[in-house]
Legacy VTK file of the C-alpha trace (Angstrom):
# vtk DataFile Version 3.0
C-alpha trace
ASCII
DATASET POLYDATA
POINTS 572 float
-22.505 -22.885 12.732
-23.418 -25.798 14.911
-20.729 -28.463 14.976
-21.797 -32.076 15.151
-19.885 -35.211 16.009
-20.700 -38.746 15.063
-19.826 -41.223 17.789
-19.259 -44.088 15.437
-17.190 -44.616 12.303
-13.465 -43.807 12.733
-13.761 -43.597 16.507
-13.689 -47.295 17.123
-10.698 -48.139 19.247
-7.458 -47.081 20.844
-6.264 -43.522 20.433
-9.153 -42.605 18.144
-11.664 -43.705 20.749
-9.944 -41.697 23.457
-9.925 -38.651 21.176
-13.600 -39.124 20.445
-14.461 -39.349 24.131
-12.351 -36.246 24.853
-14.160 -34.260 22.171
-17.482 -35.500 23.491
-16.550 -34.183 26.925
-15.444 -30.808 25.588
-18.220 -30.111 23.105
-20.918 -29.175 25.622
-18.684 -26.453 27.074
-18.730 -24.718 23.683
-22.471 -25.196 23.201
-22.049 -27.510 20.197
-24.586 -30.188 19.500
-23.674 -33.807 20.079
-25.497 -35.980 17.580
-26.639 -39.540 18.265
-27.759 -42.506 16.255
-30.483 -44.940 17.133
-29.357 -46.997 20.129
-26.287 -44.879 20.983
-25.702 -44.621 24.743
-26.648 -41.299 26.343
-24.721 -40.801 29.564
-26.672 -39.603 32.576
-24.505 -37.923 35.211
-25.525 -37.587 38.822
-24.484 -34.208 40.234
-25.609 -32.911 43.599
-28.309 -32.858 46.252
-29.300 -30.260 48.821
-32.161 -28.510 50.634
-34.712 -26.987 48.264
-34.677 -23.591 50.010
-30.864 -23.366 50.283
-29.609 -23.382 46.673
-25.939 -22.950 47.646
-25.922 -25.722 50.236
-25.223 -28.697 48.024
-23.551 -32.063 48.499
-22.425 -34.770 46.138
-25.264 -37.061 45.144
-23.371 -40.114 46.287
-23.209 -38.820 49.867
-26.696 -40.323 50.169
-27.205 -44.104 50.399
-28.276 -44.534 46.773
-27.430 -46.807 43.878
-23.880 -46.244 42.752
-21.306 -48.021 40.582
-18.490 -49.957 42.211
-15.998 -47.464 40.793
-17.203 -43.852 40.726
-15.919 -42.083 37.616
-16.212 -38.297 37.634
-16.690 -36.087 34.596
-13.974 -33.555 33.718
-15.337 -30.143 34.758
-14.461 -26.579 33.842
-13.303 -24.127 36.527
-16.665 -22.389 36.434
-18.503 -25.656 37.041
-16.289 -26.504 40.012
-16.888 -23.041 41.537
-20.588 -23.512 40.924
-20.531 -26.634 43.088
-20.897 -29.202 40.309
-19.495 -32.675 40.979
-20.746 -34.792 38.086
-20.200 -38.547 38.137
-21.412 -41.362 35.930
-24.562 -43.140 37.044
-25.914 -46.666 36.675
-28.806 -45.540 34.471
-28.582 -47.281 31.093
-30.155 -44.933 28.540
-30.010 -45.380 24.772
-31.030 -42.838 22.147
-34.696 -43.197 21.100
-35.078 -46.540 22.889
-37.847 -46.750 25.488
-37.326 -48.708 28.693
-39.998 -49.821 31.145
-39.432 -50.713 34.794
-35.728 -51.424 34.436
-34.068 -52.449 37.704
-31.299 -50.083 38.747
-30.169 -51.848 41.913
-31.407 -53.457 45.107
-30.230 -51.959 48.390
-30.365 -53.119 51.973
-29.976 -50.000 54.103
-28.830 -49.877 57.682
-30.741 -47.999 60.339
-28.248 -45.116 60.090
-28.705 -44.901 56.343
-32.472 -44.936 56.733
-32.222 -42.069 59.208
-29.994 -40.178 56.753
-32.556 -40.577 53.993
-35.424 -39.664 56.282
-33.628 -36.478 57.412
-32.877 -35.534 53.779
-36.523 -35.978 52.786
-37.767 -33.977 55.778
-35.396 -31.144 54.775
-36.847 -31.243 51.247
-33.698 -32.450 49.540
-33.789 -32.341 45.756
-31.323 -33.913 43.354
-29.798 -32.702 40.083
-28.832 -35.035 37.257
-27.292 -33.924 33.945
-28.060 -35.501 30.583
-26.433 -34.027 27.457
-25.726 -30.864 29.503
-29.423 -30.600 30.427
-30.106 -30.401 34.186
-32.781 -32.735 35.517
-34.304 -32.005 38.923
-36.453 -34.001 41.267
-37.103 -34.585 44.944
-35.437 -37.387 46.844
-38.647 -38.330 48.573
-42.129 -37.336 49.684
-43.320 -35.903 52.987
-46.843 -35.255 54.188
-48.057 -33.588 57.389
-51.731 -33.789 58.227
-54.047 -33.191 61.149
-53.444 -31.915 64.653
-55.102 -34.591 66.740
-54.253 -37.172 65.730
-51.144 -35.890 63.960
-49.698 -37.883 61.071
-46.222 -37.556 59.652
-45.558 -39.555 56.495
-42.156 -39.843 54.854
-41.608 -41.779 51.641
-38.671 -42.474 49.339
-39.033 -42.345 45.581
-37.653 -45.645 44.385
-38.875 -45.369 40.783
-38.156 -42.522 38.337
-39.719 -41.939 34.924
-37.342 -40.140 32.545
-39.048 -38.190 29.759
-36.618 -37.149 27.027
-37.414 -34.995 23.993
-35.378 -35.194 20.807
-35.291 -33.577 17.378
-33.528 -35.533 14.678
-30.254 -36.729 16.122
-29.966 -34.367 19.113
-31.456 -34.209 22.593
-33.670 -31.186 23.253
-34.988 -31.593 26.787
-35.236 -34.063 29.633
-37.026 -34.257 32.949
-37.997 -36.789 35.572
-41.469 -37.601 36.812
-42.985 -39.525 39.717
-46.580 -38.821 38.734
-47.772 -42.420 38.731
-45.364 -43.720 41.378
-46.070 -44.574 45.008
-43.284 -43.652 47.476
-41.677 -46.298 49.660
-42.659 -45.459 53.272
-39.737 -45.011 55.624
-41.297 -43.209 58.562
-40.377 -44.620 61.895
-42.300 -47.791 62.584
-43.929 -47.827 59.140
-43.652 -49.954 56.063
-44.515 -53.473 55.044
-42.438 -56.535 55.759
-39.528 -56.831 53.387
-40.074 -53.325 52.010
-40.449 -50.808 54.837
-38.534 -50.213 57.996
-37.878 -53.541 59.610
-35.503 -54.293 62.486
-33.798 -50.948 62.019
-33.166 -51.538 58.287
-34.796 -51.013 54.922
-34.697 -53.098 51.767
-35.593 -51.253 48.569
-35.398 -51.908 44.850
-34.710 -48.885 42.668
-36.171 -48.953 39.153
-36.564 -46.530 36.277
-38.299 -46.056 32.950
-37.196 -44.059 29.901
-39.605 -42.608 27.346
-38.555 -40.691 24.230
-40.751 -38.005 22.623
-40.175 -36.231 19.324
-39.962 -32.428 19.418
-40.130 -29.780 16.700
-37.876 -27.388 18.613
-34.426 -27.076 16.957
-31.296 -27.663 18.987
-30.280 -23.980 18.677
-33.406 -23.013 20.651
-33.463 -25.770 23.234
-32.560 -23.271 25.977
-36.105 -21.912 25.624
-37.519 -25.285 26.620
-35.453 -25.370 29.798
-36.333 -21.759 30.611
-40.035 -22.573 30.444
-39.709 -25.607 32.729
-41.392 -25.129 36.102
-39.692 -27.349 38.686
-38.547 -24.175 40.476
-40.884 -21.169 41.010
-40.767 -18.544 38.269
-39.864 -15.013 39.396
-38.110 -13.442 36.396
-40.413 -11.470 34.117
-39.984 -8.487 31.822
-40.376 -5.546 34.205
-40.702 -2.395 32.103
-42.206 -0.373 34.951
-38.955 -0.476 36.902
-36.972 0.517 33.799
-39.303 3.458 33.111
-39.020 4.509 36.766
-35.231 4.460 36.550
-35.209 6.348 33.248
-37.434 9.074 34.701
-35.051 9.385 37.642
-32.088 9.769 35.288
-33.880 12.424 33.219
-34.736 14.394 36.351
-31.188 14.207 37.661
-29.677 15.161 34.329
-32.126 18.059 34.127
-31.071 19.154 37.590
-27.366 18.971 36.854
-27.423 20.347 33.323
-30.062 23.085 33.638
-30.262 24.230 37.253
-26.652 23.694 38.227
-25.282 25.224 35.014
-27.454 28.312 35.525
-26.079 28.653 39.043
-22.549 28.299 37.710
-23.261 30.923 35.049
-24.242 33.381 37.766
-21.160 32.424 39.781
-18.865 33.022 36.793
-20.508 36.403 36.085
-20.011 37.470 39.704
-16.497 36.119 40.171
-15.114 37.405 36.854
-16.229 41.051 37.225
-12.737 42.056 38.299
-10.111 40.556 36.030
-7.168 42.570 37.403
-5.454 42.182 40.761
-3.940 39.261 42.530
-5.698 36.186 43.706
-5.046 37.138 47.308
-6.839 40.476 46.836
-9.766 38.766 45.286
-9.880 36.281 48.120
-10.591 39.030 50.630
-13.964 39.984 49.156
-15.180 36.735 47.731
-16.829 33.768 49.244
-18.088 30.446 47.993
-16.186 27.981 45.904
-13.857 30.589 44.286
-12.154 31.421 47.568
-10.815 27.890 47.929
-9.194 27.731 44.480
-5.755 27.516 46.120
-6.838 24.627 48.318
-9.175 22.561 46.197
-6.333 20.625 44.594
-4.498 20.037 47.847
-3.666 16.346 47.848
-5.743 14.215 50.203
-4.511 11.947 52.998
-4.062 8.232 52.318
-3.103 8.790 48.684
-2.155 5.148 48.129
-5.505 3.883 49.364
-7.419 6.391 47.220
-5.502 5.367 44.095
-5.991 1.699 44.912
-9.756 2.240 45.228
-9.855 4.052 41.877
-7.769 1.371 40.198
-9.786 -1.605 41.434
-13.035 0.273 40.787
-11.980 0.863 37.174
-11.116 -2.811 36.889
-14.561 -3.936 38.027
-16.258 -1.388 35.778
-14.388 -2.944 32.851
-15.158 -6.457 34.058
-18.883 -5.803 34.545
-19.187 -4.170 31.134
-17.356 -7.076 29.540
-19.613 -9.662 31.187
-22.787 -7.871 30.070
-21.524 -7.433 26.494
-20.539 -11.109 26.326
-24.000 -12.035 27.563
-25.633 -9.842 24.918
-23.548 -11.634 22.299
-25.081 -14.914 23.447
-21.928 -16.409 24.921
-23.685 -17.583 28.086
-26.133 -20.359 27.371
-28.293 -21.831 30.107
-26.823 -25.228 29.232
-23.240 -24.075 29.783
-22.717 -24.849 33.426
-20.518 -22.261 35.190
-19.823 -20.268 31.989
-20.247 -16.889 33.690
-18.001 -17.971 36.561
-15.257 -18.995 34.154
-15.594 -15.786 32.132
-15.491 -13.635 35.272
-12.287 -15.284 36.479
-10.574 -14.900 33.096
-11.720 -11.279 32.751
-10.603 -10.498 36.298
-7.121 -11.721 35.437
-7.048 -9.877 32.114
-8.335 -6.598 33.585
-5.700 -6.544 36.325
-3.677 -4.330 33.986
-6.540 -1.791 34.137
-6.362 -1.503 37.911
-2.561 -1.342 37.860
-2.456 1.353 35.184
-5.217 3.531 36.661
-3.849 3.314 40.183
-0.161 3.924 39.360
-0.939 6.608 36.797
-3.032 8.684 39.191
-0.624 8.009 42.056
2.151 9.568 39.944
-0.065 12.569 39.126
-0.645 13.347 42.801
3.092 13.008 43.479
3.028 9.742 45.362
6.413 8.366 46.368
5.726 4.919 47.868
4.925 3.255 44.563
5.780 -0.261 45.758
3.255 0.047 48.600
0.737 1.385 46.083
1.136 -1.695 43.887
0.765 -4.055 46.839
-2.294 -2.223 48.149
-3.965 -2.216 44.720
-3.324 -5.921 44.319
-4.700 -6.800 47.755
-7.643 -4.383 48.033
-10.084 -6.914 46.619
-8.146 -10.164 46.550
-7.485 -10.091 50.321
-11.190 -9.714 51.318
-12.075 -12.284 48.669
-9.594 -14.798 50.043
-10.790 -14.197 53.605
-14.456 -14.590 52.644
-13.716 -17.664 50.551
-11.731 -19.218 53.401
-14.511 -18.699 55.930
-17.302 -19.874 53.621
-15.436 -22.954 52.431
-14.342 -23.812 55.967
-17.999 -23.889 56.961
-18.800 -25.989 53.891
-15.956 -28.375 54.674
-17.021 -28.653 58.309
-20.566 -29.380 57.144
-19.370 -31.784 54.449
-20.586 -29.624 51.546
-19.272 -28.723 48.216
-2.593 12.963 39.254
-2.958 18.320 39.860
-3.807 21.230 37.580
-3.437 24.212 39.956
-1.058 25.585 42.587
-1.957 25.258 46.257
-1.260 27.364 49.345
1.498 26.404 51.716
-0.956 26.746 54.602
-4.373 25.207 54.351
-7.363 27.563 54.589
-9.551 27.375 57.662
-12.762 25.577 56.784
-15.862 27.309 58.188
-18.364 25.468 60.318
-20.622 23.436 58.060
-24.383 22.961 58.529
-25.591 19.466 59.363
-26.902 18.777 55.879
-23.387 19.116 54.419
-21.803 16.525 56.669
-20.294 13.361 55.229
-22.962 11.047 56.632
-25.783 13.055 55.033
-24.021 13.157 51.674
-23.421 9.410 51.891
-27.098 8.818 52.641
-28.228 10.936 49.679
-25.506 9.793 47.300
-26.082 6.148 48.164
-29.865 6.063 48.252
-30.570 7.624 44.842
-28.422 5.186 42.802
-29.813 2.336 44.879
-33.391 3.435 44.169
-32.599 3.347 40.447
-31.689 -0.349 40.608
-33.719 -1.566 43.572
-36.331 -3.384 41.484
-33.765 -4.985 39.188
-31.728 -5.940 42.227
-34.433 -8.377 43.276
-34.161 -10.279 39.999
-30.364 -10.339 40.262
-30.582 -11.752 43.787
-33.178 -14.291 42.651
-30.706 -15.444 40.002
-27.553 -15.415 42.113
-29.142 -17.002 45.195
-31.896 -18.966 43.541
-32.207 -21.240 40.567
-33.350 -18.781 37.913
-31.472 -18.253 34.634
-31.164 -14.487 33.983
-31.579 -13.778 30.268
-32.682 -10.116 30.196
-29.163 -8.836 29.521
-30.360 -5.895 27.389
-32.341 -4.591 30.348
-29.369 -5.280 32.609
-27.085 -3.175 30.377
-29.652 -0.351 30.428
-29.917 -0.479 34.228
-26.117 -0.579 34.555
-25.828 2.583 32.406
-28.556 4.222 34.495
-26.719 3.346 37.695
-23.450 4.918 36.497
-25.255 8.010 35.153
-27.133 8.601 38.394
-23.939 8.138 40.413
-22.045 10.668 38.280
-24.862 13.253 38.442
-25.296 12.968 42.190
-21.550 13.224 42.712
-21.306 16.462 40.704
-24.220 18.008 42.593
-22.917 17.053 46.044
-19.392 18.235 45.163
-20.752 21.643 44.117
-22.636 22.029 47.394
-19.494 21.051 49.277
-17.310 23.625 47.471
-19.982 26.311 47.896
-19.543 25.885 51.628
-15.790 26.609 51.206
-14.933 23.017 52.057
-12.158 21.732 49.784
-12.046 18.194 51.184
-13.734 16.712 48.159
-11.332 13.882 47.321
-12.521 11.214 49.698
-15.991 12.768 50.014
-16.634 12.198 46.302
-15.659 8.551 46.657
-17.717 7.937 49.778
-20.857 9.799 48.695
-21.876 7.498 45.858
-19.735 4.602 47.006
-22.103 4.301 49.963
-24.544 2.614 47.578
-22.814 -0.593 48.602
-24.124 -0.113 52.144
-27.689 0.101 50.854
-27.140 -3.021 48.763
-25.922 -4.958 51.785
-28.908 -3.748 53.831
-31.127 -4.935 50.992
-29.454 -8.329 51.150
-30.548 -8.573 54.801
-34.102 -7.732 53.757
-33.981 -10.262 50.923
-32.713 -13.019 53.172
-35.418 -12.581 55.789
-38.396 -11.536 53.639
-37.887 -12.781 50.096
-36.264 -16.156 50.566
-36.655 -19.288 52.608
-32.933 -19.809 53.149
-31.724 -20.949 56.552
-28.922 -22.809 58.272
-25.287 -22.047 59.034
-23.844 -23.066 55.659
-26.305 -21.039 53.573
-26.211 -18.016 55.929
-22.414 -17.760 56.026
-22.150 -18.047 52.255
-24.997 -15.588 51.582
-23.833 -12.838 53.933
-20.133 -13.369 53.170
-20.514 -12.993 49.436
-23.224 -10.312 49.773
-20.759 -8.219 51.784
-18.118 -8.799 49.118
-20.601 -7.811 46.383
-21.499 -4.607 48.239
-17.771 -3.831 48.491
-17.377 -4.255 44.722
-20.310 -1.903 44.064
-18.729 0.655 46.413
-15.460 0.454 44.501
-17.122 0.817 41.109
-19.478 3.662 41.996
-16.831 5.416 44.103
-14.556 5.440 41.065
-17.262 6.834 38.767
-18.147 9.425 41.409
-14.538 10.561 41.839
-13.789 10.984 38.139
-17.072 12.848 37.575
-16.262 15.222 40.462
-12.682 15.696 39.244
-13.884 16.513 35.716
-16.421 19.007 37.144
-13.832 20.719 39.365
-11.324 20.996 36.542
-14.032 22.542 34.366
-15.192 25.232 36.779
-11.698 26.304 37.938
-10.387 26.309 34.379
-13.253 28.649 33.434
-12.541 30.974 36.392
-10.424 34.070 35.547
-7.602 34.400 38.060
-4.068 35.860 37.965
LINES 2 573
407 0 1 2 3 4 5 6 7 8 9 10 11 12 13 14 15 16 17 18 19 20 21 22 23 24 25 26 27 28 29 30 31 32 33 34 35 36 37 38 39 40 41 42 43 44 45 46 47 48 49 50 51 52 53 54 55 56 57 58 59 60 61 62 63 64 65 66 67 68 69 70 71 72 73 74 75 76 77 78 79 80 81 82 83 84 85 86 87 88 89 90 91 92 93 94 95 96 97 98 99 100 101 102 103 104 105 106 107 108 109 110 111 112 113 114 115 116 117 118 119 120 121 122 123 124 125 126 127 128 129 130 131 132 133 134 135 136 137 138 139 140 141 142 143 144 145 146 147 148 149 150 151 152 153 154 155 156 157 158 159 160 161 162 163 164 165 166 167 168 169 170 171 172 173 174 175 176 177 178 179 180 181 182 183 184 185 186 187 188 189 190 191 192 193 194 195 196 197 198 199 200 201 202 203 204 205 206 207 208 209 210 211 212 213 214 215 216 217 218 219 220 221 222 223 224 225 226 227 228 229 230 231 232 233 234 235 236 237 238 239 240 241 242 243 244 245 246 247 248 249 250 251 252 253 254 255 256 257 258 259 260 261 262 263 264 265 266 267 268 269 270 271 272 273 274 275 276 277 278 279 280 281 282 283 284 285 286 287 288 289 290 291 292 293 294 295 296 297 298 299 300 301 302 303 304 305 306 307 308 309 310 311 312 313 314 315 316 317 318 319 320 321 322 323 324 325 326 327 328 329 330 331 332 333 334 335 336 337 338 339 340 341 342 343 344 345 346 347 348 349 350 351 352 353 354 355 356 357 358 359 360 361 362 363 364 365 366 367 368 369 370 371 372 373 374 375 376 377 378 379 380 381 382 383 384 385 386 387 388 389 390 391 392 393 394 395 396 397 398 399 400 401 402 403 404 405 406
164 408 409 410 411 412 413 414 415 416 417 418 419 420 421 422 423 424 425 426 427 428 429 430 431 432 433 434 435 436 437 438 439 440 441 442 443 444 445 446 447 448 449 450 451 452 453 454 455 456 457 458 459 460 461 462 463 464 465 466 467 468 469 470 471 472 473 474 475 476 477 478 479 480 481 482 483 484 485 486 487 488 489 490 491 492 493 494 495 496 497 498 499 500 501 502 503 504 505 506 507 508 509 510 511 512 513 514 515 516 517 518 519 520 521 522 523 524 525 526 527 528 529 530 531 532 533 534 535 536 537 538 539 540 541 542 543 544 545 546 547 548 549 550 551 552 553 554 555 556 557 558 559 560 561 562 563 564 565 566 567 568 569 570 571
């Protein structure tokens, strides 16, 4: 049910008025419709500006020499909005519901030479602004730049001093809003240009900012207004339904499952028939004539080195698996609306806190099973495995922004470890990591582009059903590859599967980070220190999270496979 609030009536003064304003501020965060009456004020918030090709490099709108109120009043923001870089403040634009305004003066500014240079530099770097009206983002460019000719070369820079606001409504609610400069001439501010009293003169610039507001009736209901924003084309469209990539991934999963279930199980059936011919005699006698994975049954459950680190990896990986699944399910339930600024950020932070119990339980539980003794160190390591790199990355990225002014064992083991025979090159750790990392990456490589375009661009990802399917494919491929590589490892009489199972599929994170390098240089126009540090810092952190998640899935799949085959083996 869509809740509505009337802004008149009982909310007239004092405490009631403050309560009304508070509810008005909170309603958009829950996606409820705010209803208006004819002539009611509609607040337009200014938010941020930044280079068009660097979506994460944003600054407060009022850092530019623009029209501003004497006292800047900021809007109360959610945690997700703050992390998303939002800094909304009230503007001077006077907009009333369903009341048109033509050529209304906003303010008159006399800019110094330094301020003119600041505006000129912003326009030359293709700065765009973002306003927010009734939780609807409005985008536009700060100015206009034109390059033409070689000889003679012309370089024209102009400032948009008039904005036309086009607002769509349905009944008593706002549906969509945008800004246009279609019939507006820019104010020239190139060096040495301009007319007397209007352009650059004696190192200064005098401009008058104006605006118009036009209201248009729409038939789109408020519950579907996100569709109108999704179809808007200020930013280039890159997200489309991409069934070919899904079919490609599904075929890969079917082939891998066929390999694991049919081929590998037939090989195991032959192994069981050969190993279980003699049911009498001791294990040591059997060891003398056997080879392959049976001969290492007294070593395969020998505990690995760095037990605390392994358990910490499994715990944090399980936590992020739970978190990722929760985020996708919440998205499928429609809890993330394109008008809810920073909703996914807020949900991720809350879920990360709530799923900390998952990492603690999984890590401590398995640490007890493998007879770990330093449980305090295990707790500390589990807690810091992700939070420490996150804090370091956040510190570095935000320092750059600040500097730039921006915003447990089922079998007995031998006392002496068995000598591991020399392994061929194709069974080495690096080769297994290359195979185990590349195949899961190939299953998501196409979808990864759309995720990057959303995270590092301005797209709104809405194909959460496809995302859930791809996520399931990724985990399935990782588990299948892990089982296959673990079998090949044991067949070579190498019982060091613990860390190998984690690293084999966990290496997918390396491929994801390499892809981020490719995306940065070949699929985006991002540049500059601020954008580069943030992109590569958080891309490295994202690759680390994928390694933790897939390493955990890989380990538990290998452990389940090993328990199955050695439980089915007849030994005294």
